[in-house]
VOGU-3710 file (C-alpha; in Angstrom, 3 decimals, decimal comma):
1> ertyphllrl> 73,801/96,868/27,457  72,591/95,202/23,735  70,290/93,042/25,007  68,813/94,172/28,570  69,898/98,425/28,544  66,317/98,853/31,103  67,529/96,401/33,294  71,020/96,784/33,728  69,861/100,687/33,888  67,272/99,793/36,799
11> frelgvstqd> 70,496/97,807/37,779  72,356/100,875/38,236  70,143/102,676/39,966  69,225/100,694/42,659  73,362/100,801/42,846  72,933/96,535/42,567  76,897/94,854/41,090  76,630/92,870/38,671  80,166/90,626/37,132  80,639/88,296/33,318
21> aemsmsvrcd> 79,696/84,677/33,797  80,184/82,100/31,216  77,705/81,234/28,707  78,822/78,608/26,362  77,253/75,475/25,235  78,187/71,456/24,932  76,979/69,152/23,357  76,956/64,916/24,468  75,343/62,362/22,001  75,455/59,155/23,749
31> gcgleyagar> 75,332/57,328/20,434  77,942/58,460/18,375  80,317/59,315/20,648  80,601/62,950/19,674  81,513/65,645/22,281  81,550/70,307/21,868  81,598/72,984/23,358  81,211/76,605/22,061  82,855/79,084/23,365  85,685/77,353/23,534
41> gaaglfasra> 88,362/78,059/21,030  89,338/74,720/19,443  89,635/72,453/22,091  86,188/72,438/22,464  85,323/72,310/18,850  87,578/69,227/18,726  86,753/67,325/22,590  86,226/64,197/21,079  87,400/61,421/18,644  84,405/61,479/16,843
51> alrvryltll> 85,144/64,852/15,795  87,071/63,919/13,341  84,645/61,926/11,404  83,353/63,306/8,304  79,721/63,981/9,087  80,465/66,569/12,073  83,309/68,314/10,149  80,756/68,654/8,128  77,793/69,843/10,412  80,302/72,253/11,384
61> aevpvfhraa> 80,373/73,911/7,885  77,047/74,439/7,970  76,931/76,273/11,007  77,613/80,018/9,321  75,491/78,793/6,395  72,556/78,184/8,754  73,539/81,802/10,259  73,522/83,890/6,772  69,822/82,324/6,137  68,499/83,220/8,265
71> rrllarrpha> 69,915/86,144/8,695  68,713/86,492/5,166  65,231/85,465/6,643  64,639/88,285/9,277  65,351/90,817/6,545  62,955/89,536/3,890  59,404/90,386/4,516  56,471/88,991/5,159  58,263/85,689/6,080  55,207/83,536/5,202
81> gvtfgeflre> 54,639/82,328/8,491  57,526/79,624/8,247  58,225/76,788/10,976  61,824/76,140/11,256  61,179/72,677/11,183  60,108/74,073/6,926  63,415/76,859/7,251  65,336/73,241/7,741  64,185/71,356/4,999  64,134/74,061/2,799
91> ggfspyfvth> 67,639/74,325/3,729  68,163/71,731/3,076  70,500/71,040/6,250  71,752/67,792/7,085  69,723/65,126/10,008  73,267/65,323/11,901  72,985/69,122/11,502  69,680/69,139/12,230  69,884/66,524/15,723  73,179/67,425/17,337
101> falplvaavw> 73,970/71,530/16,989  70,201/72,623/15,282  67,440/71,750/17,978  70,490/71,390/20,836  70,361/74,796/20,600  66,742/76,040/19,834  65,637/73,079/22,937  68,307/74,912/25,670  67,395/78,362/24,880  63,334/77,381/25,752
111> scpartalsy> 63,943/74,183/27,171  61,537/72,627/25,388  61,061/69,208/23,900  64,182/68,948/20,530  60,927/67,749/18,436  58,412/70,831/19,710  61,210/73,386/18,560  60,398/72,435/15,277  57,094/74,281/14,756  58,398/77,098/16,555
121> paaylfrfle> 58,226/80,516/13,808  61,691/80,434/12,187  61,464/84,539/12,033  60,441/84,740/15,691  63,441/82,087/16,744  66,313/84,075/14,967  64,952/87,250/16,136  65,289/86,398/19,257  68,873/84,955/19,027  70,167/87,612/17,126
131> hhgllsvtgs> 69,369/89,491/19,073  71,479/87,456/21,792  74,752/87,257/18,916  73,764/83,633/18,459  73,474/83,782/14,643  77,140/85,063/13,946  80,522/82,019/14,326  82,368/85,674/16,022  80,755/88,790/18,040  78,464/87,258/20,773
141> pqwktvtggs> 78,091/90,416/23,428  79,458/89,595/27,002  76,873/87,804/29,568  76,168/89,035/32,894  75,007/87,646/35,929  73,679/89,558/39,224  76,332/89,438/42,196  75,074/87,605/45,041  71,915/86,261/42,929  68,591/87,217/41,693
151> sayvaaaskh> 67,700/87,807/45,840  70,276/91,320/45,548  67,905/93,093/43,252  64,913/92,240/45,063  66,104/92,868/48,094  67,594/96,155/46,130  63,902/96,857/44,949  62,358/96,374/48,227  64,014/99,892/49,990  62,078/101,571/47,224
161> iqrvrtdspv> 58,507/100,599/48,089  56,908/102,000/50,155  54,918/99,099/51,792  55,423/95,854/50,270  53,152/92,709/51,337  54,808/88,945/51,685  52,758/85,992/51,332  48,771/87,597/50,257  48,715/85,427/46,967  45,910/86,917/44,984
171> esvrrtgrga> 42,632/85,218/44,093  41,118/87,871/42,134  41,674/91,671/40,573  38,512/93,216/39,455  37,933/96,525/37,603  35,480/99,264/39,508  34,848/102,880/38,852  36,992/104,032/41,417  40,489/101,990/39,647  40,741/98,074/40,843
181> lvttrdgase> 39,387/95,793/43,454  41,833/93,117/44,095  41,015/90,172/46,194  43,563/88,571/48,185  43,400/84,651/49,637  42,938/85,284/53,521  39,687/87,339/51,573  40,850/90,480/52,296  40,328/93,013/49,781  41,238/96,547/48,291
191> tydavvvath> 41,190/99,331/46,104  44,025/100,343/43,851  44,190/103,369/41,611  45,691/100,888/38,572  47,044/98,127/38,813  50,138/96,340/37,195  49,558/92,454/36,379  53,343/91,282/36,894  52,909/87,558/35,453  52,256/84,987/32,887
201> pdqalrllad> 49,547/85,114/30,549  47,916/82,327/31,926  48,479/83,385/35,315  47,354/86,971/34,585  44,372/85,784/32,732  43,037/83,497/35,621  43,500/86,479/37,934  41,518/88,543/36,035  37,627/88,561/37,374  36,216/90,262/34,246
211> ptpdekrllg> 39,027/89,304/31,351  37,843/91,795/28,067  36,995/89,416/24,731  40,320/90,602/23,884  42,253/89,387/27,037  40,845/86,636/26,727  41,840/85,489/23,260  45,596/86,967/23,772  46,309/85,779/26,909  44,987/82,768/26,654
221> sfaysrnstv> 46,949/82,303/23,655  49,657/80,778/24,974  50,817/77,238/24,878  53,175/75,493/27,661  54,768/72,292/28,195  55,557/70,914/31,557  59,324/70,385/32,272  61,221/68,233/35,238  63,746/69,735/37,590  66,625/68,049/39,175
231> lhrdtsllpr> 69,497/69,566/41,081  72,428/67,018/41,675  76,076/67,565/41,601  76,154/64,003/38,762  79,103/64,520/37,244  78,682/61,091/34,971  75,732/63,216/32,920  78,289/65,769/31,797  80,558/65,455/28,806  83,529/63,090/29,716
241> spraraswny> 86,292/65,594/28,089  86,150/68,175/30,566  87,257/70,686/27,064  83,226/70,170/26,232  82,394/70,964/29,554  79,924/74,006/29,348  77,423/76,227/30,840  74,787/74,615/28,830  75,233/71,613/28,994  73,087/68,965/25,896
251> hmtgcs> 73,215/65,444/26,555  71,110/63,156/23,995  71,322/59,413/24,319  71,124/58,889/20,990  71,781/60,267/17,833  67,557/60,223/16,588
//
């Protein structure tokens, strides 16, 4: 309810069931042997011998300091375009905290390379983390997942739509005096009163046959990075300690 109230309202209207889900996160570093998991209590935080080292204990002490500093930045207007990397440097956070907590957190949330996260606007990042209850040690909302997976709400929504066309990739959307002309890959064209382009910005820009200067500027301003995804059951990639295994597991091959 706190993070996605409109989506949950849609699910209720469609009769789509949800259930509680765990969204814990772990970090495993092969460089120093550290393994820990958040949202798992003391057992998760101290799941490896490396957790007793001073630099890890210092990391734990820096976490609430990081949270408070992030909330202060959000309360400040304007934010002066501070990047995440600048925020960490100005805050005096230890290199170990940066590499073993801050960067894994952001990289896991956004599925981006850790170093790319340093160039993120800090205010944008912290606003997202605060909205999801990730700028405090306690008080995180209960996460949910759709019972039966995403196909459950796609099927439910389809029942309320008069006509659904599948396997019809759209090639272009062109404005006309009567509305919008939609042309599909098979060459067929149809005119509609209005069109909602529910795609990523770069895809929307490619679909528009006659984008305005503002549409080119706004939709073309997003940068993307390519990620490789592997579906596997290889438990050797997880933290060695079962106590440190979580929903999201961040694996570092070295400390840097």
